[in-house]
FITOR-750534 format. One record per residue: residue number from 1; residue in one letter; x, y, z of N, C-alpha, C, O, CB in turn. Coordinates in steps of 0.001 Angstrom, whole numbers, plus 524288, in hexadecimal, padded with zeros to 5 digits. Glycine has a CB too. Layout:
# residues N
<pt badren="NUM" lumba="A" n_x="X" n_y="Y" n_z="Z" ca_x="X" ca_y="Y" ca_z="Z" c_x="X" c_y="Y" c_z="Z" o_x="X" o_y="Y" o_z="Z" cb_x="X" cb_y="Y" cb_z="Z"/>
...
This chain:
# residues 62
<pt badren="1" lumba="X" n_x="8035B" n_y="7FAD5" n_z="7FF97" ca_x="800C4" ca_y="7FF0F" ca_z="7FF47" c_x="803A9" c_y="80472" c_z="80032" o_x="80209" o_y="807E9" o_z="7FD48" cb_x="7FCE7" cb_y="7FE54" cb_z="80281"/>
<pt badren="2" lumba="X" n_x="807D6" n_y="80600" n_z="803D1" ca_x="80ACE" ca_y="8090E" ca_z="80358" c_x="80DE3" c_y="80BC4" c_z="7FD64" o_x="80F84" o_y="8102E" o_z="7FC6A" cb_x="80D59" cb_y="806E9" cb_z="8067F"/>
<pt badren="3" lumba="X" n_x="80DA9" n_y="805C6" n_z="7F99A" ca_x="8112A" ca_y="8078E" ca_z="7F4F3" c_x="80CDD" c_y="8098A" c_z="7F0F3" o_x="80D65" o_y="809F8" o_z="7EC31" cb_x="8152A" cb_y="8026B" cb_z="7F24B"/>
<pt badren="4" lumba="X" n_x="808F9" n_y="80A86" n_z="7F39A" ca_x="8050D" ca_y="80CE1" ca_z="7EF24" c_x="80474" c_y="81459" c_z="7F16B" o_x="8020B" o_y="81828" o_z="7EFBC" cb_x="7FD61" cb_y="80873" cb_z="7EF89"/>
<pt badren="5" lumba="X" n_x="806A0" n_y="813C4" n_z="7F41C" ca_x="808CA" ca_y="81890" ca_z="7F625" c_x="80E02" c_y="81BD1" c_z="7F44B" o_x="80E52" o_y="81FF1" o_z="7F1D8" cb_x="80983" cb_y="81759" cb_z="7FAFD"/>
<pt badren="6" lumba="X" n_x="8127C" n_y="81806" n_z="7F69D" ca_x="816EC" ca_y="8198C" ca_z="7F57B" c_x="81836" c_y="81B17" c_z="7EEDE" o_x="81AAA" o_y="81EE1" o_z="7ED35" cb_x="819FC" cb_y="8156B" cb_z="7F7AE"/>
<pt badren="7" lumba="X" n_x="8157C" n_y="8167D" n_z="7EBAD" ca_x="81578" ca_y="815EA" ca_z="7E42C" c_x="813BC" c_y="81C50" c_z="7E279" o_x="815C7" o_y="81E05" o_z="7DE78" cb_x="80F17" cb_y="81031" cb_z="7E0FE"/>
<pt badren="8" lumba="X" n_x="810D2" n_y="81F12" n_z="7E4CF" ca_x="80E7E" ca_y="824D8" ca_z="7E19B" c_x="8132D" c_y="8278D" c_z="7E3DC" o_x="81589" o_y="8299B" o_z="7E035" cb_x="80766" cb_y="8281F" cb_z="7E38B"/>
<pt badren="9" lumba="X" n_x="81554" n_y="82859" n_z="7E7F7" ca_x="818A1" ca_y="82BC0" ca_z="7EA9B" c_x="81C4F" c_y="82C59" c_z="7E637" o_x="81C34" o_y="83014" o_z="7E32F" cb_x="81AFA" cb_y="829BE" cb_z="7F00D"/>
<pt badren="10" lumba="X" n_x="81FD6" n_y="82833" n_z="7E5FE" ca_x="8236F" ca_y="8254B" ca_z="7E44A" c_x="82301" c_y="8270E" c_z="7DCA4" o_x="8269A" o_y="827B8" o_z="7D986" cb_x="821F2" cb_y="81E79" cb_z="7E6B3"/>
<pt badren="11" lumba="X" n_x="81F07" n_y="8273E" n_z="7DC17" ca_x="81EB5" ca_y="828E8" ca_z="7D63C" c_x="81F37" c_y="82F34" c_z="7D525" o_x="8214B" o_y="8320B" o_z="7D1DE" cb_x="81906" cb_y="826F2" cb_z="7D3EE"/>
<pt badren="12" lumba="X" n_x="81BBD" n_y="82FD0" n_z="7DA5A" ca_x="81AA9" ca_y="835B6" ca_z="7DAAF" c_x="82204" c_y="8377A" c_z="7DB9A" o_x="824B5" o_y="83961" o_z="7D819" cb_x="8155B" cb_y="83798" cb_z="7E121"/>
<pt badren="13" lumba="X" n_x="8234B" n_y="836A3" n_z="7DF43" ca_x="8289A" ca_y="83741" ca_z="7DEAD" c_x="82C35" c_y="8391C" c_z="7DC3B" o_x="82E6B" o_y="83D61" o_z="7DC2B" cb_x="829BB" cb_y="834FB" cb_z="7DE87"/>
<pt badren="14" lumba="X" n_x="82CE0" n_y="832E4" n_z="7D8C6" ca_x="82FEE" ca_y="832E0" ca_z="7D2AE" c_x="82F5D" c_y="8365B" c_z="7CE51" o_x="832C3" o_y="837D2" o_z="7CB3F" cb_x="82ECB" cb_y="82E7A" cb_z="7CFFD"/>
<pt badren="15" lumba="X" n_x="828B3" n_y="837ED" n_z="7CE8B" ca_x="8280B" ca_y="839FD" ca_z="7CB49" c_x="82A0C" c_y="841CB" c_z="7CC6B" o_x="82ABD" o_y="8457E" o_z="7C96C" cb_x="82272" cb_y="837CD" cb_z="7CA34"/>
<pt badren="16" lumba="X" n_x="82A48" n_y="84124" n_z="7D1C7" ca_x="82CFC" ca_y="845B6" ca_z="7D3C9" c_x="83075" c_y="8478D" c_z="7D172" o_x="8314F" o_y="84B8D" o_z="7CEEA" cb_x="82ECB" cb_y="84553" cb_z="7D7D0"/>
<pt badren="17" lumba="X" n_x="83378" n_y="8424B" n_z="7D330" ca_x="83940" ca_y="843CB" ca_z="7D2D9" c_x="83AA3" c_y="8454F" c_z="7CD59" o_x="83E2D" o_y="84844" o_z="7CBFC" cb_x="83CF0" cb_y="83F27" cb_z="7D4A1"/>
<pt badren="18" lumba="X" n_x="8375B" n_y="842DC" n_z="7CA81" ca_x="83900" ca_y="84200" ca_z="7C3DD" c_x="83728" c_y="848D1" c_z="7C239" o_x="83999" o_y="84C1F" o_z="7BFB9" cb_x="833F8" cb_y="83B98" cb_z="7BF8C"/>
<pt badren="19" lumba="X" n_x="83314" n_y="848FF" n_z="7C43D" ca_x="831E3" ca_y="84F73" ca_z="7C1F0" c_x="83478" c_y="852FD" c_z="7C589" o_x="8321B" o_y="8572D" o_z="7C59B" cb_x="82B25" cb_y="85172" cb_z="7C1CD"/>
<pt badren="20" lumba="X" n_x="83970" n_y="852EB" n_z="7C957" ca_x="83BF4" ca_y="85522" ca_z="7CCCF" c_x="84263" c_y="854E5" c_z="7CA0B" o_x="845E7" o_y="857C9" o_z="7CB96" cb_x="83AB1" cb_y="85226" cb_z="7D27D"/>
<pt badren="21" lumba="X" n_x="8430D" n_y="850F1" n_z="7C5CA" ca_x="846D5" ca_y="850B6" ca_z="7C3C3" c_x="8478A" c_y="8529C" c_z="7BE80" o_x="84BFB" o_y="85320" o_z="7BCBA" cb_x="847D8" cb_y="84CCB" cb_z="7C45B"/>
<pt badren="22" lumba="X" n_x="8428E" n_y="853F4" n_z="7BB3A" ca_x="84154" ca_y="855AD" ca_z="7B69C" c_x="84020" c_y="85C68" c_z="7B730" o_x="8403E" o_y="85FE3" o_z="7B3DF" cb_x="83C80" cb_y="85214" cb_z="7B49A"/>
<pt badren="23" lumba="X" n_x="83F14" n_y="85C7A" n_z="7BC3D" ca_x="840E6" ca_y="86423" ca_z="7BD7D" c_x="84261" c_y="86737" c_z="7C100" o_x="840D5" o_y="86B9C" o_z="7C231" cb_x="83DB2" cb_y="86781" cb_z="7BD27"/>
<pt badren="24" lumba="X" n_x="8467A" n_y="863D8" n_z="7C325" ca_x="84B15" ca_y="86551" ca_z="7C4CF" c_x="84F99" c_y="86924" c_z="7C017" o_x="85217" o_y="86D26" o_z="7C100" cb_x="84D3E" cb_y="85FBB" cb_z="7C6AC"/>
<pt badren="25" lumba="X" n_x="84F68" n_y="86763" n_z="7BD59" ca_x="852B8" ca_y="86840" ca_z="7B9BE" c_x="85122" c_y="86EC5" c_z="7B739" o_x="85407" o_y="8729B" o_z="7B74A" cb_x="85247" cb_y="8631E" cb_z="7B5A1"/>
<pt badren="26" lumba="X" n_x="84C56" n_y="86E74" n_z="7B55F" ca_x="849A5" ca_y="87235" ca_z="7B52A" c_x="8498A" c_y="8785E" c_z="7B876" o_x="84A1F" o_y="87D08" o_z="7B771" cb_x="84621" cb_y="86FAF" cb_z="7B5AE"/>
<pt badren="27" lumba="X" n_x="84869" n_y="874E7" n_z="7BCF9" ca_x="848FC" ca_y="879DF" ca_z="7C30E" c_x="84ECF" c_y="87C73" c_z="7C33D" o_x="85061" o_y="880A0" o_z="7C50A" cb_x="8485F" cb_y="87608" cb_z="7CA83"/>
<pt badren="28" lumba="X" n_x="8518A" n_y="877F6" n_z="7C074" ca_x="857F4" ca_y="87A29" ca_z="7C24C" c_x="85771" c_y="87F66" c_z="7BD16" o_x="857B0" o_y="8841F" o_z="7BDF3" cb_x="85F06" cb_y="873BC" cb_z="7C0FB"/>
<pt badren="29" lumba="X" n_x="856E8" n_y="87D8D" n_z="7B94C" ca_x="856FE" ca_y="87FD3" ca_z="7B46A" c_x="853D4" c_y="8854B" c_z="7B692" o_x="85698" o_y="88939" o_z="7B6BF" cb_x="85409" cb_y="87BE2" cb_z="7AF56"/>
<pt badren="30" lumba="X" n_x="84DD7" n_y="885EE" n_z="7B859" ca_x="849B1" ca_y="889FC" ca_z="7B949" c_x="84EDD" c_y="88DEC" c_z="7BE62" o_x="85005" o_y="89296" o_z="7BE8C" cb_x="84201" cb_y="88649" cb_z="7BCA2"/>
<pt badren="31" lumba="X" n_x="8507B" n_y="889D1" n_z="7C158" ca_x="8534D" ca_y="88D7F" ca_z="7C4FD" c_x="85907" c_y="8920D" c_z="7C303" o_x="85A62" o_y="8962F" o_z="7C50F" cb_x="8555D" cb_y="8892E" cb_z="7C95B"/>
<pt badren="32" lumba="X" n_x="85B2F" n_y="88F55" n_z="7BEA0" ca_x="85FE0" ca_y="8908E" ca_z="7BAEE" c_x="85C91" c_y="89443" c_z="7B92D" o_x="85CEC" o_y="898AF" o_z="7BB09" cb_x="8629C" cb_y="88C32" cb_z="7B695"/>
<pt badren="33" lumba="X" n_x="858A0" n_y="89312" n_z="7B526" ca_x="85724" ca_y="89A13" ca_z="7B2FA" c_x="855AE" c_y="89CAA" c_z="7B637" o_x="854C0" o_y="8A0FC" o_z="7B453" cb_x="852DF" cb_y="89B77" cb_z="7AF0A"/>
<pt badren="34" lumba="X" n_x="85487" n_y="89C83" n_z="7BBF7" ca_x="8525C" ca_y="8A1CE" ca_z="7C097" c_x="85647" c_y="8A5BE" c_z="7C249" o_x="85603" o_y="8AA6E" o_z="7C356" cb_x="85064" cb_y="89F6E" cb_z="7C6AC"/>
<pt badren="35" lumba="X" n_x="85AB4" n_y="8A1A5" n_z="7C230" ca_x="85FEA" ca_y="8A257" ca_z="7C51D" c_x="8617D" c_y="8A887" c_z="7C008" o_x="861F3" o_y="8AD47" o_z="7C099" cb_x="86540" cb_y="89AC0" cb_z="7C4E0"/>
<pt badren="36" lumba="X" n_x="861F3" n_y="8A338" n_z="7B991" ca_x="864C5" ca_y="8A855" ca_z="7B64A" c_x="86045" c_y="8AC8F" c_z="7B4D6" o_x="86199" o_y="8B0F5" o_z="7B36E" cb_x="867D8" cb_y="8A624" cb_z="7B001"/>
<pt badren="37" lumba="X" n_x="85BAB" n_y="8AB57" n_z="7B527" ca_x="858A4" ca_y="8AFDA" ca_z="7B5BD" c_x="85848" c_y="8B471" c_z="7B919" o_x="85640" o_y="8B884" o_z="7B78F" cb_x="85542" cb_y="8AE74" cb_z="7B615"/>
<pt badren="38" lumba="X" n_x="85AA7" n_y="8B3BC" n_z="7BEB5" ca_x="85BA1" ca_y="8B726" ca_z="7C333" c_x="85F7E" c_y="8B850" c_z="7C1B0" o_x="85F78" o_y="8BD1E" o_z="7C1EC" cb_x="85BA6" cb_y="8B5A6" cb_z="7C85D"/>
<pt badren="39" lumba="X" n_x="86436" n_y="8B6AA" n_z="7BFB2" ca_x="868A0" ca_y="8B89A" ca_z="7BED7" c_x="868EE" c_y="8BD6C" c_z="7BAAF" o_x="86BD9" o_y="8C127" o_z="7BB84" cb_x="86B8D" cb_y="8B468" cb_z="7BD84"/>
<pt badren="40" lumba="X" n_x="8656E" n_y="8BD0D" n_z="7B5C0" ca_x="862F0" ca_y="8BFC8" ca_z="7B218" c_x="863F1" c_y="8C421" c_z="7B5AF" o_x="867C2" o_y="8C6C7" o_z="7B6E9" cb_x="85D27" cb_y="8BE32" cb_z="7B01A"/>
<pt badren="41" lumba="X" n_x="85D3B" n_y="8C3C7" n_z="7B761" ca_x="85A56" ca_y="8C657" ca_z="7BBA4" c_x="85E49" c_y="8CB7B" c_z="7BCBC" o_x="85E3F" o_y="8CFF4" o_z="7BAF8" cb_x="8596A" cb_y="8C209" cb_z="7C134"/>
<pt badren="42" lumba="X" n_x="86270" n_y="8C832" n_z="7C141" ca_x="86538" ca_y="8CBCC" ca_z="7C3AD" c_x="86A7B" c_y="8CF36" c_z="7C073" o_x="86D0D" o_y="8D293" o_z="7C2BB" cb_x="866EC" cb_y="8C8C3" cb_z="7C834"/>
<pt badren="43" lumba="X" n_x="86B46" n_y="8CDDD" n_z="7BBBC" ca_x="86D8F" ca_y="8D004" ca_z="7B8BA" c_x="86A3A" c_y="8D380" c_z="7B65F" o_x="86B70" o_y="8D828" o_z="7B657" cb_x="86FD8" cb_y="8CD0F" cb_z="7B609"/>
<pt badren="44" lumba="X" n_x="86672" n_y="8D21B" n_z="7B480" ca_x="863DF" ca_y="8D69F" ca_z="7B16D" c_x="863A0" c_y="8DC05" c_z="7B7E3" o_x="8640F" o_y="8E0C2" o_z="7B733" cb_x="85BB7" cb_y="8D3AE" cb_z="7AE18"/>
<pt badren="45" lumba="X" n_x="86326" n_y="8DA6A" n_z="7BB54" ca_x="860E5" ca_y="8DD9C" ca_z="7BD1E" c_x="86743" c_y="8E186" c_z="7C08E" o_x="86659" o_y="8E624" o_z="7C18A" cb_x="85B93" cb_y="8DA75" cb_z="7C0A1"/>
<pt badren="46" lumba="X" n_x="86BD9" n_y="8DFDB" n_z="7C1BF" ca_x="87008" ca_y="8DFED" ca_z="7C235" c_x="87264" c_y="8E4D9" c_z="7BB75" o_x="875A9" o_y="8E85F" o_z="7BB63" cb_x="8718B" cb_y="8D8EC" cb_z="7C312"/>
<pt badren="47" lumba="X" n_x="86F83" n_y="8E315" n_z="7B7BD" ca_x="870D0" ca_y="8E677" ca_z="7B428" c_x="86F6D" c_y="8EBB6" c_z="7B306" o_x="87261" o_y="8EF2C" o_z="7B176" cb_x="87011" cb_y="8E498" cb_z="7B106"/>
<pt badren="48" lumba="X" n_x="868C7" n_y="8EC1B" n_z="7B44F" ca_x="864D7" ca_y="8EEFD" ca_z="7B438" c_x="866CD" c_y="8F191" c_z="7B952" o_x="86286" o_y="8F389" o_z="7BA4D" cb_x="85F51" cb_y="8EC44" cb_z="7B3C5"/>
<pt badren="49" lumba="X" n_x="869C9" n_y="8F321" n_z="7BD51" ca_x="86B9D" ca_y="8F2F3" ca_z="7C136" c_x="87074" c_y="8F6A7" c_z="7BE30" o_x="86F4F" o_y="8FB40" o_z="7BD60" cb_x="86C1B" cb_y="8ED35" cb_z="7C3EA"/>
<pt badren="50" lumba="X" n_x="87470" n_y="8F541" n_z="7BCF1" ca_x="8780F" ca_y="8F692" ca_z="7B9E7" c_x="8760A" c_y="8FC4B" c_z="7B76F" o_x="87718" o_y="900E3" o_z="7B861" cb_x="8791A" cb_y="8F1FB" cb_z="7B607"/>
<pt badren="51" lumba="X" n_x="87267" n_y="8F973" n_z="7B396" ca_x="86F16" ca_y="8FD3E" ca_z="7B01F" c_x="86CFE" c_y="90373" c_z="7B13A" o_x="86D70" o_y="907C5" o_z="7AF2A" cb_x="86A7F" cb_y="8FA68" cb_z="7AF71"/>
<pt badren="52" lumba="X" n_x="86AC8" n_y="90163" n_z="7B531" ca_x="866C5" ca_y="90568" ca_z="7B8EE" c_x="86C2A" c_y="90991" c_z="7BB19" o_x="86BDA" o_y="90E56" o_z="7BA8F" cb_x="86298" cb_y="90122" cb_z="7BF9C"/>
<pt badren="53" lumba="X" n_x="87152" n_y="906C3" n_z="7BDB9" ca_x="8760D" ca_y="90AE2" ca_z="7C027" c_x="87691" c_y="90E4D" c_z="7BCD3" o_x="87625" o_y="912FD" o_z="7BDCF" cb_x="87BBF" cb_y="908D6" cb_z="7C13D"/>
<pt badren="54" lumba="X" n_x="877CE" n_y="90BF4" n_z="7B73E" ca_x="87B41" ca_y="90DBA" ca_z="7B3AA" c_x="877F7" c_y="91431" c_z="7B0B3" o_x="87913" o_y="918B7" o_z="7AF7F" cb_x="87C51" cb_y="907F6" cb_z="7AF09"/>
<pt badren="55" lumba="X" n_x="87122" n_y="90E6F" n_z="7B0DC" ca_x="86E41" ca_y="9157B" ca_z="7AFF2" c_x="86FF8" c_y="91B23" c_z="7B21F" o_x="87142" o_y="91F17" o_z="7AFB4" cb_x="868A3" cb_y="915B9" cb_z="7B27B"/>
<pt badren="56" lumba="X" n_x="86F83" n_y="91A19" n_z="7B7E1" ca_x="86F44" ca_y="91B4B" ca_z="7BEEF" c_x="874F7" c_y="920FB" c_z="7BAAB" o_x="87534" o_y="92591" o_z="7B93D" cb_x="872CB" cb_y="9130D" cb_z="7C67A"/>
<pt badren="57" lumba="X" n_x="87800" n_y="91C31" n_z="7BAA8" ca_x="87E09" ca_y="920B8" ca_z="7B923" c_x="87CC2" c_y="922E5" c_z="7B59E" o_x="87F6A" o_y="926E6" o_z="7B579" cb_x="8840A" cb_y="91EA9" cb_z="7B75B"/>
<pt badren="58" lumba="X" n_x="878F6" n_y="922B5" n_z="7B0FB" ca_x="87A2A" ca_y="92577" ca_z="7AD07" c_x="877C1" c_y="929D2" c_z="7ACE7" o_x="878EE" o_y="92DB1" o_z="7AA4D" cb_x="879A2" cb_y="9233D" cb_z="7A913"/>
<pt badren="59" lumba="X" n_x="873A1" n_y="9292C" n_z="7B04B" ca_x="86EC6" ca_y="92E74" ca_z="7B0FC" c_x="870BD" c_y="931EB" c_z="7B710" o_x="86EBD" o_y="935C7" o_z="7B91C" cb_x="86686" cb_y="92AFB" cb_z="7B227"/>
<pt badren="60" lumba="X" n_x="8762E" n_y="92E24" n_z="7B8F9" ca_x="87721" ca_y="9346E" ca_z="7BE13" c_x="87BDD" c_y="936D6" c_z="7BB0D" o_x="87D44" o_y="93B13" o_z="7BCD6" cb_x="879C5" cb_y="932AC" cb_z="7C6B4"/>
<pt badren="61" lumba="X" n_x="87F04" n_y="934C5" n_z="7B640" ca_x="88213" ca_y="937D1" ca_z="7B3FB" c_x="881DD" c_y="93C9D" c_z="7B1D5" o_x="88596" o_y="93FA4" o_z="7B22B" cb_x="88345" cb_y="935E8" cb_z="7B191"/>
<pt badren="62" lumba="X" n_x="87C07" n_y="93E2E" n_z="7AE9B" ca_x="8797E" ca_y="9426E" ca_z="7ABDA" c_x="87874" c_y="94639" c_z="7B24A" o_x="87646" o_y="94A82" o_z="7B23C" cb_x="872F9" cb_y="93FEE" cb_z="7A795"/>
């Protein structure tokens, strides 16, 4: 009788393990993409700040 309860849970566990194995590479790719996007955003903020400072310098010259 206990075997009837164990078998479905083992099948579910196996299915979950297979799903996790398929999703893990996609999640790491997504993490890399998010990290790259954050780096690009930080770089664009830095460039904008430099532009704002140079624009302010130009305005204070006159």
